[in-house]
KELUMGU-709800 format. One record per residue (C-alpha): residue number from 0; residue in three letters; chain; x, y, z. Coordinates in Angstrom, 1 decimal. Layout:
N
    n  res  chain       x       y       z
  NUM  ALA      A       X       Y       Z
...
% end
This chain:
395
    n  res  chain       x       y       z
    0  MET      A    10.5    43.8   -10.4
    1  LEU      A    11.5    41.8    -7.9
    2  GLN      A     8.2    41.4    -6.8
    3  TRP      A     7.0    40.2    -9.9
    4  ILE      A     9.9    37.9   -10.0
    5  SER      A     9.1    36.6    -6.7
    6  LEU      A     5.7    36.3    -7.5
    7  ILE      A     6.4    34.3   -10.8
    8  ILE      A     8.3    31.7    -8.6
    9  VAL      A     5.6    31.2    -6.1
   10  SER      A     2.8    30.5    -8.8
   11  VAL      A     5.3    28.2   -10.4
   12  ILE      A     5.9    26.3    -7.2
   13  ILE      A     2.1    26.3    -6.0
   14  VAL      A     1.3    25.0    -9.7
   15  ILE      A     4.1    21.9    -9.3
   16  ALA      A     2.5    21.0    -5.8
   17  LEU      A    -1.0    21.0    -6.9
   18  ILE      A     0.2    18.7    -9.7
   19  ASP      A     1.6    16.3    -7.4
   20  LEU      A    -1.1    16.8    -4.6
   21  ILE      A    -4.3    16.2    -6.8
   22  PRO      A    -4.1    13.5    -7.6
   23  MET      A    -3.0    11.9    -4.1
   24  GLY      A    -5.9    13.7    -3.1
   25  LEU      A    -8.5    12.5    -5.6
   26  ASP      A    -6.7     8.6    -5.4
   27  TRP      A    -8.0     9.1    -1.6
   28  ILE      A   -11.4    10.6    -1.9
   29  ASN      A   -11.8     7.9    -4.6
   30  ARG      A   -11.0     5.1    -2.3
   31  ILE      A   -13.7     6.0     0.3
   32  HIS      A   -16.2     3.0     0.9
   33  ILE      A   -14.0     0.9    -1.7
   34  GLY      A   -15.5    -2.9    -2.2
   35  ARG      A   -19.0    -2.1    -1.5
   36  TYR      A   -20.3    -3.9    -4.2
   37  ASP      A   -21.5    -7.7    -3.7
   38  ASP      A   -24.2    -7.9    -6.6
   39  LYS      A   -21.9    -9.9    -9.7
   40  GLN      A   -24.7    -7.9   -12.3
   41  LYS      A   -23.8    -4.5   -10.6
   42  TRP      A   -21.0    -4.8   -10.8
   43  ASN      A   -20.0    -6.1   -14.1
   44  GLN      A   -22.4    -2.9   -15.6
   45  SER      A   -20.4    -0.6   -13.0
   46  ILE      A   -16.6    -1.7   -14.0
   47  THR      A   -18.3    -2.1   -18.4
   48  THR      A   -19.4     1.6   -17.6
   49  ILE      A   -15.8     3.0   -16.9
   50  GLY      A   -14.6     0.6   -19.5
   51  VAL      A   -16.5     2.4   -22.1
   52  LYS      A   -15.4     5.6   -20.5
   53  TRP      A   -11.9     4.7   -20.4
   54  LEU      A   -11.7     3.6   -24.8
   55  SER      A   -12.2     6.7   -26.1
   56  ARG      A    -9.8     8.6   -23.2
   57  THR      A    -7.9     6.3   -22.0
   58  PRO      A    -5.9     7.2   -18.7
   59  LYS      A    -2.4     7.4   -18.9
   60  ILE      A    -0.2     4.9   -17.3
   61  LYS      A     2.8     6.6   -15.5
   62  VAL      A     6.4     5.4   -16.6
   63  THR      A     8.5     5.9   -13.3
   64  ASP      A     7.3     5.7    -9.9
   65  GLN      A     7.6     9.6    -8.9
   66  THR      A     4.6    10.9    -7.4
   67  ARG      A     6.7    14.7    -6.4
   68  LEU      A     7.9    17.0    -9.1
   69  VAL      A     5.7    15.2   -11.4
   70  ALA      A     5.2    18.1   -13.5
   71  ILE      A     9.3    17.6   -14.3
   72  ASP      A     8.5    14.3   -16.2
   73  MET      A     5.6    15.6   -18.1
   74  LEU      A     7.8    18.5   -19.3
   75  GLN      A    10.7    15.7   -20.3
   76  GLY      A     8.8    13.8   -22.0
   77  ASN      A     9.1    10.8   -18.9
   78  TYR      A     5.5    10.6   -17.6
   79  THR      A     4.0     7.9   -19.9
   80  LYS      A     5.2     6.4   -23.5
   81  HIS      A     2.9     5.7   -26.4
   82  ALA      A     3.9     1.5   -26.4
   83  ILE      A     2.9     1.7   -22.7
   84  GLN      A    -0.9     2.3   -24.4
   85  HIS      A    -1.1    -0.4   -26.4
   86  TRP      A    -1.6    -3.3   -24.3
   87  GLN      A    -4.0    -0.7   -21.4
   88  GLU      A    -6.3    -0.2   -24.6
   89  ALA      A    -5.8    -4.1   -25.9
   90  ALA      A    -7.8    -5.3   -22.8
   91  LEU      A   -10.5    -2.7   -23.1
   92  LEU      A   -11.4    -3.9   -26.3
   93  LEU      A   -11.1    -7.4   -25.4
   94  GLY      A   -13.1    -7.1   -22.4
   95  LEU      A   -15.7    -4.6   -24.0
   96  GLY      A   -16.0    -6.9   -26.9
   97  GLU      A   -16.4    -9.4   -24.7
   98  TYR      A   -19.5    -7.7   -23.0
   99  VAL      A   -21.1    -7.1   -27.0
  100  LYS      A   -21.4   -10.7   -27.7
  101  SER      A   -22.8   -11.8   -24.2
  102  ASN      A   -25.8    -8.6   -24.2
  103  ASP      A   -28.5    -8.3   -26.4
  104  ASN      A   -28.1    -5.0   -28.3
  105  PRO      A   -25.5    -2.9   -26.8
  106  ALA      A   -25.7    -0.2   -29.9
  107  GLU      A   -23.6     2.4   -27.7
  108  ILE      A   -20.7     0.4   -27.3
  109  LYS      A   -20.6    -0.9   -31.0
  110  GLN      A   -20.3     2.5   -31.9
  111  LYS      A   -17.7     3.5   -29.1
  112  ILE      A   -15.9     0.5   -30.1
  113  GLY      A   -16.3     1.1   -33.6
  114  GLU      A   -14.6     5.2   -33.6
  115  TYR      A   -12.2     3.9   -31.7
  116  VAL      A   -10.7     1.1   -34.2
  117  HIS      A   -11.2     3.8   -36.8
  118  SER      A    -8.9     6.4   -35.2
  119  LYS      A    -6.4     3.7   -34.8
  120  MET      A    -6.6     2.8   -38.9
  121  ASP      A    -5.9     5.2   -41.9
  122  GLY      A    -7.6     5.2   -45.2
  123  GLN      A    -6.4     2.0   -46.6
  124  GLY      A    -6.5    -0.5   -43.2
  125  SER      A    -3.1     0.6   -42.2
  126  TRP      A    -1.9     1.6   -38.8
  127  ALA      A    -2.9     5.5   -38.7
  128  ARG      A     0.7     5.4   -36.4
  129  LYS      A     2.4     2.8   -37.4
  130  PRO      A     3.9     0.8   -33.9
  131  GLU      A     7.5    -0.4   -33.7
  132  TYR      A     7.3    -2.5   -31.0
  133  VAL      A     5.5    -6.3   -30.7
  134  ASP      A     3.3    -4.7   -28.0
  135  ALA      A     1.0    -3.6   -30.8
  136  ALA      A     0.0    -7.6   -31.5
  137  ILE      A    -2.2    -7.8   -28.5
  138  LEU      A    -4.0    -4.9   -29.9
  139  ALA      A    -4.4    -6.5   -33.5
  140  TYR      A    -5.4    -9.1   -32.0
  141  ALA      A    -8.8    -7.3   -30.0
  142  ILE      A    -9.8    -5.9   -33.3
  143  MET      A    -9.8    -9.4   -34.9
  144  LYS      A   -12.0   -10.4   -32.2
  145  LEU      A   -14.4    -7.6   -32.9
  146  ASP      A   -16.6   -10.0   -34.9
  147  PHE      A   -19.5    -7.0   -35.7
  148  LEU      A   -16.8    -5.3   -37.6
  149  GLU      A   -15.9    -6.0   -41.4
  150  VAL      A   -12.4    -6.8   -40.0
  151  GLU      A   -10.9    -7.4   -43.8
  152  ARG      A   -10.9    -3.8   -44.0
  153  TYR      A    -8.1    -3.6   -41.4
  154  ARG      A    -5.7    -6.5   -43.4
  155  ASN      A    -3.4    -4.3   -44.1
  156  ALA      A    -2.7    -3.3   -40.6
  157  LEU      A    -2.7    -7.0   -39.6
  158  ASP      A    -0.5    -7.7   -42.3
  159  GLU      A     2.1    -5.0   -41.0
  160  THR      A     1.6    -6.5   -37.5
  161  TRP      A     2.7    -9.9   -38.6
  162  HIS      A     5.6    -8.3   -40.1
  163  LEU      A     6.5    -6.4   -37.4
  164  ILE      A     6.9    -9.4   -35.2
  165  GLN      A     8.8   -11.1   -38.0
  166  ASP      A    11.3    -8.2   -37.7
  167  HIS      A    12.0    -9.2   -34.0
  168  ILE      A    12.7   -12.8   -34.6
  169  GLY      A    15.9   -13.7   -33.5
  170  ASN      A    18.7   -16.0   -34.4
  171  GLU      A    17.6   -19.1   -32.1
  172  GLY      A    13.4   -19.1   -33.7
  173  SER      A    11.9   -17.1   -30.7
  174  VAL      A    10.9   -13.5   -30.9
  175  ALA      A    12.1   -10.4   -29.2
  176  TYR      A    10.9    -8.0   -26.9
  177  ARG      A    12.5    -5.2   -28.4
  178  LYS      A    15.2    -5.2   -31.2
  179  PHE      A    17.6    -3.4   -28.8
  180  MET      A    17.7    -6.4   -26.3
  181  ASP      A    17.5    -8.7   -28.3
  182  LYS      A    19.9   -11.1   -26.3
  183  TYR      A    16.9   -11.8   -23.4
  184  ARG      A    13.3   -12.8   -23.7
  185  TYR      A    10.6   -11.8   -21.6
  186  VAL      A     7.6   -13.1   -20.6
  187  ASP      A     5.4   -10.3   -21.0
  188  THR      A     6.1   -11.2   -24.9
  189  ILE      A     3.7   -14.3   -24.9
  190  GLY      A     0.8   -12.2   -23.9
  191  PHE      A     1.5    -9.6   -26.4
  192  ILE      A     2.4   -12.1   -29.2
  193  CYS      A     1.0   -15.5   -29.0
  194  PRO      A    -2.9   -14.8   -29.0
  195  PHE      A    -2.8   -12.8   -32.5
  196  LEU      A    -0.3   -14.9   -34.0
  197  VAL      A    -2.8   -18.0   -33.6
  198  ALA      A    -5.8   -16.2   -34.5
  199  TYR      A    -4.0   -14.7   -37.9
  200  GLY      A    -1.9   -17.8   -39.0
  201  ILE      A    -5.8   -19.7   -38.7
  202  ARG      A    -7.5   -17.2   -40.1
  203  TYR      A    -5.2   -16.5   -43.1
  204  GLY      A    -4.2   -20.3   -43.6
  205  LYS      A     0.0   -19.0   -42.2
  206  GLU      A     0.9   -22.3   -40.4
  207  GLU      A     4.1   -20.7   -39.6
  208  CYS      A     2.6   -18.4   -37.5
  209  VAL      A     0.8   -20.7   -35.4
  210  GLU      A     4.3   -22.6   -35.3
  211  LEU      A     6.1   -19.6   -33.9
  212  ALA      A     3.4   -19.0   -31.3
  213  VAL      A     3.8   -22.7   -30.0
  214  ARG      A     7.8   -22.5   -30.2
  215  GLN      A     7.8   -19.1   -28.0
  216  ILE      A     6.1   -20.8   -25.5
  217  GLN      A     7.7   -23.9   -25.7
  218  HIS      A    10.9   -21.6   -25.5
  219  TYR      A    10.2   -20.1   -22.2
  220  GLU      A     8.8   -23.3   -20.4
  221  GLU      A    12.2   -24.9   -21.1
  222  HIS      A    14.5   -22.3   -20.2
  223  GLY      A    12.3   -19.3   -18.3
  224  MET      A    10.6   -21.5   -15.8
  225  LEU      A    11.2   -22.6   -11.9
  226  GLU      A    11.8   -26.1   -11.9
  227  GLY      A     9.7   -28.0    -9.2
  228  HIS      A     7.2   -25.0    -9.2
  229  HIS      A     6.9   -24.0   -13.1
  230  ILE      A     6.0   -20.4   -12.6
  231  PRO      A     8.0   -18.1   -14.7
  232  SER      A    11.0   -15.8   -14.0
  233  HIS      A    10.5   -12.2   -15.9
  234  ALA      A    13.3   -13.1   -18.5
  235  TYR      A    16.0   -15.6   -19.5
  236  GLN      A    19.3   -14.6   -21.5
  237  ILE      A    19.2   -16.6   -25.0
  238  ASP      A    22.8   -17.5   -24.9
  239  SER      A    23.1   -18.8   -20.9
  240  LYS      A    19.7   -19.9   -20.9
  241  LEU      A    19.9   -18.4   -17.2
  242  PRO      A    16.7   -16.7   -16.0
  243  LEU      A    16.8   -13.1   -15.3
  244  GLY      A    14.4   -11.1   -13.1
  245  LEU      A    12.2   -12.5   -10.2
  246  PHE      A    10.5   -15.7   -10.2
  247  GLY      A     7.0   -15.3    -9.1
  248  TRP      A     6.5   -11.8   -10.6
  249  GLY      A     2.9   -12.3   -10.4
  250  ARG      A     1.7    -9.8   -13.8
  251  GLY      A     4.5   -12.5   -15.2
  252  LEU      A     2.5   -14.9   -14.3
  253  GLY      A    -0.7   -13.0   -15.8
  254  TRP      A     1.2   -12.5   -19.3
  255  PHE      A     2.2   -16.0   -19.4
  256  ALA      A    -1.4   -17.4   -18.3
  257  ILE      A    -3.3   -15.1   -21.0
  258  GLY      A    -0.6   -15.9   -24.3
  259  LEU      A    -1.1   -19.6   -23.4
  260  ILE      A    -4.8   -20.0   -22.6
  261  ASP      A    -5.6   -17.4   -25.4
  262  ALA      A    -3.3   -18.9   -27.8
  263  TRP      A    -4.9   -22.3   -26.8
  264  ASN      A    -8.3   -20.8   -27.3
  265  GLU      A    -7.7   -19.5   -31.0
  266  LEU      A    -7.0   -23.2   -32.2
  267  PRO      A    -9.4   -25.4   -33.8
  268  GLN      A   -10.2   -28.6   -31.7
  269  ASP      A    -8.4   -31.0   -34.2
  270  HIS      A    -5.5   -28.6   -34.8
  271  THR      A    -2.0   -30.7   -33.9
  272  SER      A    -0.7   -27.9   -31.6
  273  ARG      A    -4.0   -28.2   -28.9
  274  PRO      A    -2.9   -31.3   -27.1
  275  LEU      A     0.6   -29.4   -26.5
  276  LEU      A    -0.7   -26.5   -25.2
  277  GLU      A    -3.5   -28.1   -23.2
  278  LYS      A    -0.8   -30.2   -21.2
  279  SER      A     1.2   -26.7   -20.5
  280  ILE      A    -2.4   -25.5   -19.4
  281  VAL      A    -2.9   -27.8   -17.0
  282  ARG      A     0.7   -27.7   -15.8
  283  PHE      A     0.3   -24.3   -14.9
  284  ALA      A    -2.6   -24.3   -13.0
  285  LYS      A    -2.3   -26.5   -10.6
  286  SER      A     1.2   -24.5    -9.9
  287  ALA      A    -0.6   -20.9   -10.1
  288  ILE      A    -3.5   -22.5    -7.8
  289  VAL      A    -1.6   -23.4    -5.1
  290  PHE      A     0.2   -19.4    -4.6
  291  GLN      A    -3.9   -17.7    -4.9
  292  GLN      A    -4.4   -16.5    -1.4
  293  LYS      A    -7.5   -16.9     0.9
  294  GLN      A    -9.3   -13.5    -0.2
  295  GLY      A    -8.9   -14.9    -3.9
  296  ASN      A    -6.1   -12.6    -4.5
  297  TRP      A    -2.2   -13.0    -6.3
  298  ASN      A     0.0   -11.0    -4.5
  299  TRP      A     2.4    -9.1    -6.8
  300  THR      A     5.5   -11.6    -5.6
  301  VAL      A     3.0   -14.4    -5.6
  302  THR      A     5.6   -16.2    -3.2
  303  ARG      A     5.1   -14.2    -0.3
  304  GLU      A     2.3   -13.1     1.0
  305  GLU      A     3.3   -10.4     2.8
  306  THR      A     3.6    -9.2    -0.6
  307  ILE      A     0.4    -6.5    -2.0
  308  PRO      A    -2.1    -7.9    -3.6
  309  ASP      A    -2.0    -7.0    -7.3
  310  SER      A    -5.1    -7.1    -9.3
  311  SER      A    -3.8    -7.0   -12.7
  312  THR      A    -2.5   -10.2   -11.9
  313  THR      A    -5.7   -11.6   -10.0
  314  ALA      A    -7.3   -10.1   -13.4
  315  THR      A    -5.7   -12.0   -15.9
  316  LEU      A    -5.2   -15.0   -14.0
  317  GLY      A    -8.7   -15.4   -12.6
  318  TRP      A    -9.3   -15.3   -16.7
  319  PHE      A    -7.3   -18.3   -17.2
  320  MET      A    -8.4   -19.9   -14.9
  321  LEU      A   -11.8   -20.0   -15.6
  322  ASN      A   -10.8   -20.9   -19.1
  323  ALA      A    -9.2   -23.5   -17.8
  324  SER      A   -11.7   -25.2   -16.4
  325  GLN      A   -13.2   -26.5   -20.0
  326  ILE      A   -10.7   -29.0   -19.6
  327  ASP      A   -12.2   -31.7   -17.3
  328  GLU      A    -8.9   -32.7   -15.4
  329  ILE      A    -9.0   -29.0   -13.5
  330  SER      A   -12.6   -28.1   -14.2
  331  ASP      A   -13.6   -27.7   -10.9
  332  ILE      A   -10.3   -26.3    -9.3
  333  CYS      A   -10.0   -23.7   -11.8
  334  ARG      A   -13.6   -22.7   -11.8
  335  HIS      A   -13.4   -22.3    -8.0
  336  SER      A   -10.3   -20.1    -8.1
  337  ALA      A   -11.9   -17.8   -11.1
  338  ASN      A   -14.6   -17.4    -9.0
  339  GLN      A   -12.4   -16.9    -5.5
  340  ALA      A   -10.8   -13.9    -8.1
  341  ILE      A   -13.8   -11.9    -8.9
  342  ARG      A   -14.9   -11.6    -5.3
  343  TYR      A   -11.8   -10.3    -4.5
  344  LEU      A   -12.0    -7.8    -7.4
  345  MET      A   -15.2    -6.7    -6.3
  346  LYS      A   -13.4    -6.2    -3.1
  347  ALA      A   -10.9    -3.8    -5.1
  348  THR      A   -13.4    -2.1    -7.1
  349  ARG      A   -13.9     1.5    -5.4
  350  ARG      A   -17.2     3.4    -5.6
  351  ASN      A   -17.2     4.9    -9.3
  352  GLY      A   -16.3     1.2   -11.1
  353  ALA      A   -12.9     1.6   -11.2
  354  VAL      A   -11.1    -1.1   -10.4
  355  ASP      A    -7.8    -0.5    -7.5
  356  PHE      A    -4.8    -1.6    -6.6
  357  SER      A    -3.5    -3.1   -10.1
  358  GLN      A     0.7    -2.5   -10.1
  359  GLY      A     2.3    -0.1   -12.0
  360  ASP      A     4.7     0.2   -14.9
  361  THR      A     7.1    -2.1   -14.8
  362  LYS      A    10.8    -0.1   -15.2
  363  ASP      A    13.4    -3.1   -15.8
  364  ILE      A    14.3    -6.4   -15.5
  365  GLY      A    13.6    -7.1   -11.6
  366  VAL      A    12.7    -3.3   -11.3
  367  TYR      A     9.1    -3.5   -10.5
  368  SER      A     6.8    -0.6    -9.5
  369  MET      A     5.6     0.0    -6.0
  370  LEU      A     2.6     1.8    -7.2
  371  PHE      A    -0.6    -0.1    -7.1
  372  ASN      A    -3.6     2.4    -8.4
  373  VAL      A    -6.4     2.1   -11.4
  374  LEU      A    -5.4     0.0   -14.2
  375  PRO      A    -6.7    -0.2   -17.8
  376  PHE      A    -5.6    -2.9   -18.0
  377  THR      A    -7.4    -4.7   -15.0
  378  GLN      A   -10.6    -3.3   -16.1
  379  GLY      A   -10.3    -4.6   -19.3
  380  PHE      A    -9.8    -8.2   -17.8
  381  CYS      A   -12.4    -7.5   -15.8
  382  ILE      A   -15.2    -7.3   -18.0
  383  ARG      A   -13.4    -9.8   -20.0
  384  LEU      A   -13.8   -12.3   -16.8
  385  MET      A   -17.4   -11.4   -16.1
  386  ASN      A   -18.8   -11.9   -19.3
  387  VAL      A   -17.5   -14.9   -21.4
  388  LYS      A   -19.3   -17.6   -22.1
  389  VAL      A   -17.1   -20.6   -21.3
  390  ASP      A   -17.4   -23.5   -23.3
  391  SER      A   -18.5   -27.4   -22.2
  392  LYS      A   -15.9   -29.5   -20.6
  393  VAL      A   -13.0   -30.7   -22.8
  394  VAL      A   -11.9   -33.9   -22.3
% end
């Protein structure tokens, strides 16, 4: 009996060790010959192939930074969280939707996208699994951008998303990241909700949605930006208006950037809020370009050259810059910045097409991951960046 118990204990130890070691070994193998892409078209095809694969089976994003005894996190339910997947899947959907618009008859990709969206809905066009957090708004926005689908079939889910956001509006008129953290405002929330609010508001004639998106951005510019440099803090406290977390957190810049630029893109040319957001874009673009490194990347802490380059920051700010190049005043510097970002991202891509070296999930205000690996969110924004057709300059 003692021999059997010893055998079981040894077997468990071996299994736990393998759960820890196999991912690290695979990372090492997959990084051999990383960064060999020098042709944009081939790179685009490779990153898109991975994006399609991940849409139906999105890699789980770790909640913790633990690399040892990972099995314990899995058993305790601390390995990944469902809400984290919303913005991962949304980015893939946004990227693949852009690819479909820019390429002739990608029937297989359209089918995969249709199957994915169908899996998220019930028979009445509502969410099959009702979201609890406003993270879901970026996924709803991605669905709204799929012109080849009958988006009206999912009107119930879009309405549910708007009601969810309304349920998170605080007394001062802006939206909380979580209801149990309602005394703070996070920069993440701008990226999660503002593009959806503008697209939904314009589509269904709900001007209050557009006003809420603009107010969310304005409040953050007023209370959450570093004076003289116009880069966001991670969050700010509503009552004291004190900034919280890090000024210059890379993905925080990315969240602000995509919320701002996509909200602006969704507004009609003659909308009264468009010039207001355009001024914000110009101000932020000039500030963010200062921190772009010579290799084309932004670091996870953009204000420090010594910190690790972050592909998620680089992909989102690259998307921002390319779209901001429509504005005549900053067209040249933004287009150059976007091209530099693309060159860096090509060098950060594994030979199988997976873009590497993105910062892991943030733990709390001021508590940032030190793991850098593949991230579906980054993959989606790289695809989106490579396939967007930017309009002529806006004077």
